[in-house]
C-alpha positions as a Python dict, from the first residue, in 0.01 Angstrom:
ca = {
    (1, 'M'): (0, 0, 0),
    (2, 'S'): (52, 219, 306),
    (3, 'L'): (80, 595, 289),
    (4, 'V'): (451, 582, 370),
    (5, 'E'): (510, 329, 91),
    (6, 'R'): (319, 545, -157),
    (7, 'V'): (522, 850, -56),
    (8, 'R'): (850, 659, -95),
    (9, 'E'): (741, 541, -439),
    (10, 'R'): (666, 900, -537),
    (11, 'L'): (997, 1026, -399),
    (12, 'A'): (1180, 772, -614),
    (13, 'A'): (1093, 993, -910),
    (14, 'V'): (1269, 1293, -753),
    (15, 'R'): (1619, 1324, -895),
    (16, 'D'): (1928, 1490, -761),
    (17, 'P'): (1986, 1763, -1025),
    (18, 'E'): (2362, 1726, -1013),
    (19, 'L'): (2401, 1348, -988),
    (20, 'D'): (2099, 1280, -1214),
    (21, 'A'): (1973, 985, -1011),
    (22, 'S'): (1679, 913, -781),
    (23, 'I'): (1723, 1053, -431),
    (24, 'V'): (1588, 723, -299),
    (25, 'D'): (1845, 519, -493),
    (26, 'L'): (2118, 757, -373),
    (27, 'G'): (2022, 700, -10),
    (28, 'M'): (1931, 1065, 39),
    (29, 'V'): (1590, 988, 192),
    (30, 'R'): (1698, 904, 544),
    (31, 'D'): (1358, 889, 712),
    (32, 'L'): (985, 908, 634),
    (33, 'L'): (732, 969, 904),
    (34, 'V'): (354, 1033, 891),
    (35, 'E'): (216, 1204, 1198),
    (36, 'G'): (-145, 1265, 1291),
    (37, 'D'): (-386, 1284, 1001),
    (38, 'G'): (-149, 1300, 702),
    (39, 'D'): (130, 1525, 830),
    (40, 'L'): (441, 1406, 643),
    (41, 'V'): (796, 1459, 769),
    (42, 'V'): (1076, 1375, 526),
    (43, 'T'): (1440, 1380, 635),
    (44, 'V'): (1672, 1437, 339),
    (45, 'A'): (2048, 1390, 367),
    (46, 'L'): (2256, 1609, 135),
    (47, 'T'): (2622, 1557, 54),
    (48, 'T'): (2686, 1894, 218),
    (49, 'M'): (2467, 2145, 398),
    (50, 'G'): (2602, 2411, 165),
    (51, 'C'): (2468, 2235, -144),
    (52, 'P'): (2372, 2508, -395),
    (53, 'L'): (2081, 2295, -516),
    (54, 'R'): (1935, 2247, -169),
    (55, 'S'): (1631, 2468, -225),
    (56, 'R'): (1543, 2289, -548),
    (57, 'I'): (1567, 1946, -384),
    (58, 'E'): (1353, 2063, -91),
    (59, 'R'): (1092, 2200, -332),
    (60, 'D'): (1084, 1881, -540),
    (61, 'V'): (1049, 1666, -228),
    (62, 'R'): (769, 1885, -99),
    (63, 'D'): (587, 1872, -434),
    (64, 'A'): (622, 1494, -448),
    (65, 'G'): (477, 1461, -98),
    (66, 'F'): (176, 1676, -173),
    (67, 'A'): (111, 1473, -490),
    (68, 'V'): (21, 1168, -279),
    (69, 'D'): (-341, 1134, -172),
    (70, 'G'): (-375, 1147, 205),
    (71, 'V'): (-85, 1387, 269),
    (72, 'R'): (-207, 1706, 439),
    (73, 'S'): (122, 1882, 508),
    (74, 'V'): (490, 1827, 424),
    (75, 'E'): (790, 1919, 636),
    (76, 'V'): (1133, 1867, 483),
    (77, 'R'): (1420, 1834, 728),
    (78, 'V'): (1769, 1860, 581),
    (79, 'V'): (2077, 1699, 734),
    (80, 'A'): (2430, 1637, 606),
    (81, 'M'): (2564, 1297, 505),
    (82, 'D'): (2861, 1151, 685),
    (83, 'A'): (3166, 1031, 490),
    (84, 'E'): (3035, 676, 455),
    (85, 'E'): (2697, 792, 326),
    (86, 'R'): (2862, 1028, 75),
    (87, 'G'): (3076, 744, -57),
    (88, 'A'): (2771, 519, -95),
    (89, 'A'): (2577, 795, -274),
    (90, 'L'): (2857, 861, -521),
    (91, 'R'): (2897, 490, -592),
    (92, 'A'): (2524, 465, -659),
    (93, 'A'): (2540, 768, -888),
    (94, 'R'): (2828, 618, -1088),
    (95, 'A'): (2648, 285, -1117),
    (96, 'H'): (2338, 466, -1245),
    (97, 'A'): (2540, 666, -1499),
    (98, 'Q'): (2708, 350, -1624),
    (99, 'A'): (2376, 169, -1656),
    (100, 'Q'): (2254, 458, -1873),
    (101, 'A'): (2570, 462, -2084),
    (102, 'P'): (2512, 550, -2450),
    (103, 'T'): (2554, 291, -2720),
    (104, 'T'): (2886, 263, -2903),
    (105, 'T'): (2968, 62, -3214),
    (106, 'L'): (3175, -190, -3020),
    (107, 'R'): (3028, -537, -3065),
    (108, 'P'): (2882, -690, -2747),
    (109, 'G'): (3148, -866, -2545),
    (110, 'V'): (3444, -686, -2702),
    (111, 'P'): (3670, -582, -2413),
    (112, 'A'): (3792, -226, -2366),
    (113, 'V'): (4110, -166, -2166),
    (114, 'A'): (4230, 175, -2046),
    (115, 'V'): (4603, 217, -1998),
    (116, 'A'): (4627, 476, -1721),
    (117, 'S'): (4880, 646, -1497),
    (118, 'G'): (4889, 882, -1205),
    (119, 'K'): (5146, 1114, -1363),
    (120, 'G'): (5300, 1182, -1701),
    (121, 'G'): (5635, 1055, -1823),
    (122, 'V'): (5600, 694, -1708),
    (123, 'G'): (5581, 549, -2060),
    (124, 'K'): (5209, 480, -2066),
    (125, 'S'): (5176, 555, -2437),
    (126, 'S'): (5472, 335, -2533),
    (127, 'V'): (5320, 49, -2332),
    (128, 'T'): (4988, 100, -2514),
    (129, 'A'): (5159, 109, -2855),
    (130, 'N'): (5360, -207, -2794),
    (131, 'V'): (5073, -405, -2644),
    (132, 'A'): (4850, -307, -2937),
    (133, 'T'): (5121, -399, -3188),
    (134, 'A'): (5187, -736, -3025),
    (135, 'L'): (4816, -818, -3031),
    (136, 'A'): (4792, -723, -3398),
    (137, 'R'): (5100, -929, -3481),
    (138, 'R'): (4913, -1228, -3339),
    (139, 'G'): (4622, -1177, -3575),
    (140, 'R'): (4397, -951, -3370),
    (141, 'R'): (4206, -650, -3498),
    (142, 'V'): (4303, -398, -3235),
    (143, 'G'): (4125, -69, -3184),
    (144, 'V'): (4353, 201, -3044),
    (145, 'L'): (4197, 520, -2909),
    (146, 'D'): (4434, 798, -2809),
    (147, 'A'): (4219, 969, -2546),
    (148, 'D'): (4506, 1188, -2429),
    (149, 'V'): (4355, 1482, -2613),
    (150, 'W'): (4621, 1733, -2507),
    (151, 'G'): (4925, 1503, -2515),
    (152, 'F'): (4842, 1281, -2815),
    (153, 'S'): (5132, 1068, -2939),
    (154, 'L'): (5000, 730, -3055),
    (155, 'S'): (4968, 821, -3422),
    (156, 'R'): (5344, 887, -3426),
    (157, 'L'): (5434, 585, -3211),
    (158, 'L'): (5231, 353, -3434),
    (159, 'G'): (5347, 507, -3760),
    (160, 'V'): (4997, 605, -3872),
    (161, 'R'): (4954, 910, -4093),
    (162, 'G'): (4675, 1063, -4295),
    (163, 'P'): (4341, 1236, -4248),
    (164, 'V'): (4047, 1062, -4082),
    (165, 'E'): (3747, 1018, -4307),
    (166, 'A'): (3380, 979, -4220),
    (167, 'V'): (3148, 718, -4368),
    (168, 'G'): (2779, 725, -4291),
    (169, 'G'): (2835, 1003, -4039),
    (170, 'R'): (3096, 805, -3841),
    (171, 'M'): (3470, 856, -3820),
    (172, 'V'): (3663, 560, -3959),
    (173, 'P'): (3983, 475, -3769),
    (174, 'L'): (4294, 458, -3983),
    (175, 'V'): (4409, 101, -4039),
    (176, 'R'): (4763, -31, -4039),
    (177, 'E'): (4835, -397, -4107),
    (178, 'V'): (5072, -565, -3861),
    (179, 'G'): (5160, -930, -3907),
    (180, 'T'): (4834, -1117, -3964),
    (181, 'G'): (4630, -857, -3778),
    (182, 'S'): (4563, -485, -3789),
    (183, 'L'): (4564, -165, -3587),
    (184, 'H'): (4260, 66, -3608),
    (185, 'V'): (4371, 404, -3476),
    (186, 'L'): (4198, 729, -3377),
    (187, 'S'): (4397, 1014, -3229),
    (188, 'M'): (4392, 1392, -3220),
    (189, 'G'): (4728, 1354, -3393),
    (190, 'L'): (4529, 1255, -3703),
    (191, 'L'): (4292, 1550, -3673),
    (192, 'A'): (4513, 1838, -3559),
    (193, 'D'): (4857, 1969, -3636),
    (194, 'E'): (5110, 1784, -3422),
    (195, 'G'): (5269, 2105, -3296),
    (196, 'A'): (4943, 2288, -3223),
    (197, 'A'): (4825, 2339, -2865),
    (198, 'L'): (4461, 2247, -2806),
    (199, 'L'): (4314, 2509, -2574),
    (200, 'W'): (4024, 2291, -2466),
    (201, 'R'): (3884, 2217, -2124),
    (202, 'G'): (3582, 2083, -1943),
    (203, 'L'): (3279, 2000, -2153),
    (204, 'V'): (3463, 2048, -2484),
    (205, 'V'): (3716, 1778, -2394),
    (206, 'Q'): (3445, 1545, -2264),
    (207, 'K'): (3248, 1588, -2586),
    (208, 'A'): (3557, 1517, -2799),
    (209, 'V'): (3624, 1190, -2617),
    (210, 'A'): (3256, 1095, -2636),
    (211, 'Q'): (3264, 1152, -3014),
    (212, 'F'): (3569, 925, -3046),
    (213, 'L'): (3353, 646, -2901),
    (214, 'E'): (2997, 725, -3009),
    (215, 'D'): (3065, 873, -3353),
    (216, 'A'): (3340, 636, -3468),
    (217, 'D'): (3317, 296, -3631),
    (218, 'W'): (3476, 42, -3395),
    (219, 'S'): (3255, -242, -3517),
    (220, 'G'): (3538, -449, -3666),
    (221, 'V'): (3776, -466, -3369),
    (222, 'D'): (3839, -758, -3132),
    (223, 'I'): (3964, -540, -2847),
    (224, 'L'): (3986, -167, -2779),
    (225, 'L'): (4291, -18, -2606),
    (226, 'I'): (4257, 337, -2475),
    (227, 'D'): (4556, 553, -2390),
    (228, 'T'): (4431, 793, -2124),
    (229, 'P'): (4583, 1119, -1998),
    (230, 'P'): (4752, 1110, -1657),
    (231, 'G'): (4540, 1157, -1349),
    (232, 'T'): (4172, 1116, -1267),
    (233, 'G'): (4007, 1414, -1434),
    (234, 'D'): (3740, 1477, -1696),
    (235, 'I'): (3856, 1225, -1956),
    (236, 'P'): (3885, 915, -1732),
    (237, 'M'): (3549, 1003, -1577),
    (238, 'T'): (3391, 1033, -1923),
    (239, 'L'): (3535, 696, -2028),
    (240, 'S'): (3402, 528, -1713),
    (241, 'R'): (3054, 657, -1798),
    (242, 'L'): (3063, 557, -2164),
    (243, 'L'): (3223, 214, -2112),
    (244, 'P'): (3085, 59, -1790),
    (245, 'S'): (3280, -266, -1843),
    (246, 'L'): (3612, -86, -1893),
    (247, 'G'): (3920, -260, -1756),
    (248, 'V'): (4209, -52, -1623),
    (249, 'V'): (4584, -118, -1634),
    (250, 'V'): (4793, 120, -1422),
    (251, 'V'): (5142, 204, -1546),
    (252, 'T'): (5406, 328, -1302),
    (253, 'T'): (5781, 364, -1278),
    (254, 'P'): (5965, 192, -992),
    (255, 'H'): (6044, 490, -768),
    (256, 'P'): (5817, 556, -468),
    (257, 'A'): (5701, 902, -580),
    (258, 'A'): (5546, 763, -900),
    (259, 'Q'): (5407, 462, -717),
    (260, 'G'): (5231, 685, -463),
    (261, 'V'): (5071, 900, -734),
    (262, 'A'): (4969, 596, -939),
    (263, 'A'): (4778, 459, -640),
    (264, 'R'): (4521, 735, -695),
    (265, 'T'): (4447, 598, -1041),
    (266, 'G'): (4382, 252, -898),
    (267, 'D'): (4159, 407, -632),
    (268, 'F'): (3970, 595, -905),
    (269, 'A'): (3909, 269, -1094),
    (270, 'R'): (3767, 100, -787),
    (271, 'K'): (3547, 395, -689),
    (272, 'S'): (3417, 413, -1047),
    (273, 'N'): (3312, 46, -1044),
    (274, 'L'): (3572, -35, -1308),
    (275, 'R'): (3773, -356, -1321),
    (276, 'L'): (4134, -306, -1212),
    (277, 'L'): (4330, -556, -1421),
    (278, 'G'): (4672, -496, -1273),
    (279, 'V'): (4991, -291, -1267),
    (280, 'V'): (5270, -255, -1522),
    (281, 'E'): (5605, -134, -1393),
    (282, 'N'): (5789, 51, -1669),
    (283, 'M'): (6154, 165, -1678),
    (284, 'A'): (6248, -109, -1433),
    (285, 'P'): (6616, -188, -1350),
    (286, 'V'): (6824, -306, -1643),
    (287, 'V'): (7123, -544, -1654),
    (288, 'C'): (7397, -435, -1894),
    (289, 'E'): (7615, -668, -2098),
    (290, 'G'): (7875, -680, -1823),
    (291, 'G'): (7619, -813, -1579),
    (292, 'V'): (7592, -489, -1379),
    (293, 'R'): (7242, -404, -1265),
    (294, 'H'): (7131, -41, -1300),
    (295, 'A'): (6821, 86, -1119),
    (296, 'Y'): (6804, 433, -1274),
    (297, 'F'): (6449, 493, -1152),
    (298, 'G'): (6466, 291, -831),
    (299, 'E'): (6305, -47, -793),
    (300, 'G'): (6019, -231, -631),
    (301, 'G'): (5755, 37, -681),
    (302, 'G'): (5544, -173, -914),
    (303, 'A'): (5517, -463, -672),
    (304, 'L'): (5438, -227, -383),
    (305, 'L'): (5168, -55, -587),
    (306, 'A'): (5010, -387, -688),
    (307, 'E'): (5011, -500, -325),
    (308, 'S'): (4857, -176, -201),
    (309, 'L'): (4581, -198, -464),
    (310, 'H'): (4522, -570, -398),
    (311, 'T'): (4589, -658, -760),
    (312, 'E'): (4873, -820, -953),
    (313, 'L'): (5194, -696, -1109),
    (314, 'L'): (5137, -786, -1473),
    (315, 'A'): (5487, -709, -1598),
    (316, 'S'): (5809, -529, -1516),
    (317, 'I'): (5948, -372, -1833),
    (318, 'P'): (6317, -273, -1807),
    (319, 'L'): (6444, 62, -1929),
    (320, 'R'): (6534, 11, -2295),
    (321, 'E'): (6684, 251, -2544),
    (322, 'D'): (6538, 62, -2839),
    (323, 'V'): (6180, 113, -2717),
    (324, 'A'): (6215, 490, -2750),
    (325, 'A'): (6399, 471, -3083),
    (326, 'A'): (6144, 229, -3230),
    (327, 'G'): (5858, 452, -3116),
    (328, 'D'): (6014, 756, -3278),
    (329, 'A'): (6037, 556, -3601),
    (330, 'G'): (5674, 443, -3577),
    (331, 'Q'): (5778, 77, -3556),
    (332, 'P'): (5724, -46, -3196),
    (333, 'V'): (5965, -316, -3078),
    (334, 'A'): (5669, -553, -3032),
    (335, 'S'): (5631, -565, -3411),
    (336, 'A'): (5854, -871, -3367),
    (337, 'P'): (5843, -1124, -3081),
    (338, 'D'): (5964, -946, -2769),
    (339, 'A'): (6064, -1104, -2438),
    (340, 'D'): (5934, -812, -2231),
    (341, 'F'): (5602, -727, -2395),
    (342, 'D'): (5481, -1071, -2508),
    (343, 'P'): (5434, -1208, -2151),
    (344, 'L'): (5238, -892, -2065),
    (345, 'V'): (5013, -945, -2367),
    (346, 'D'): (4965, -1312, -2270),
    (347, 'R'): (4839, -1206, -1928),
    (348, 'L'): (4613, -934, -2065),
    (349, 'V'): (4457, -1182, -2308),
    (350, 'E'): (4371, -1402, -2010),
    (351, 'L'): (4222, -1113, -1814),
    (352, 'A'): (4041, -944, -2106),
    (353, 'P'): (4030, -1193, -2395),
    (354, 'P'): (4000, -1024, -2738),
    (355, 'G'): (3675, -1115, -2909),
    (356, 'G'): (3480, -1121, -2585),
    (357, 'A'): (3491, -1478, -2456),
    (358, 'P'): (3558, -1419, -2087),
    (359, 'G'): (3367, -1714, -1947),
    (360, 'C'): (3450, -2082, -1934),
    (361, 'S'): (3136, -2174, -2127),
    (362, 'A'): (3216, -1930, -2407),
    (363, 'R'): (3569, -2063, -2435),
    (364, 'M'): (3441, -2419, -2442),
    (365, 'L'): (3190, -2342, -2718),
    (366, 'D'): (3460, -2164, -2916),
    (367, 'A'): (3686, -2468, -2886),
    (368, 'I'): (3406, -2699, -2996),
    (369, 'A'): (3332, -2481, -3300),
    (370, 'R'): (3695, -2479, -3405),
    (371, 'A'): (3719, -2855, -3359),
    (372, 'V'): (3413, -2910, -3578),
    (373, 'E'): (3562, -2687, -3846),
    (374, 'G'): (3883, -2888, -3829),
    (375, 'A'): (4090, -2598, -3695),
    (376, 'P'): (4373, -2678, -3452),
    (377, 'L'): (4294, -2617, -3088),
    (378, 'G'): (4527, -2376, -2909),
}
């Protein structure tokens, strides 16, 4: 192995203190050159020349160089990354963080789907509640995590009440039977007074969300739905780290202002190496009994958003008074067959099948097993 190769191997152990990944894997080592009789020159590209950790990185690189036999001197040259290099470094850092994601109690292959939005007030929580209820009505065991720590509402929307208990050191989601299935719910609404403001930020919020996943018993669910707070802040970033295979559904209303903001959420999903499942347009135009069409919140924004994100429009849910009333009563409209939410659930089952059988081979084996047991194929 040449001297340059040995130096590069040693530098792979040097980590960016902030991104917590190898500077080689992050593309920060731009050039290695050995001059004369062991004079090493290392060019390191930082995300910005004003990086507060620059001196530490330079020191670690210099120490790593001197640790290699045959190196007589080490010169560290620092340059700034361009926009393309910064993007590549951040993608590599996210991929590394996801690969090191901590273990949760979700069974292997069980899909997790985040219902997200760019702004508040678009009906994201009501979409989550109705999709979860429709899945449970069909016989699924549906985990529902209300990760909107400050704006929790799912415990009310799903009609779940009562304190959360711990068994074996893990929180146990509260269970509500729906049809032939069940909802398994965790929300701050079950842990805090509904009218109390949570004055949390930063690391406290991240830790709370991490506990909802790492310190809770999700082992019995077929699918996990996560209602996220609006935007692309601490909580979505924490979820992307803890659940590398997370799928994302973006909810928007039809008017252009909401559509433009929601595009940032789709961009976040892509930059975080998450799977963008599609767009749901909520509060779409409604046709009254007289046949008059009312577009109270505009129209077409969902389709435009899906096109701009190169994904599909999963559903367009019209503005409905009964959706709000049913949510207030803790009995989502999807507790019974519903013409608006059932097609959305059908599509989500295709994209993220509950029970974790995403591949053709897995589906085929499942069909064979059911046939052998004498169960009807469906």
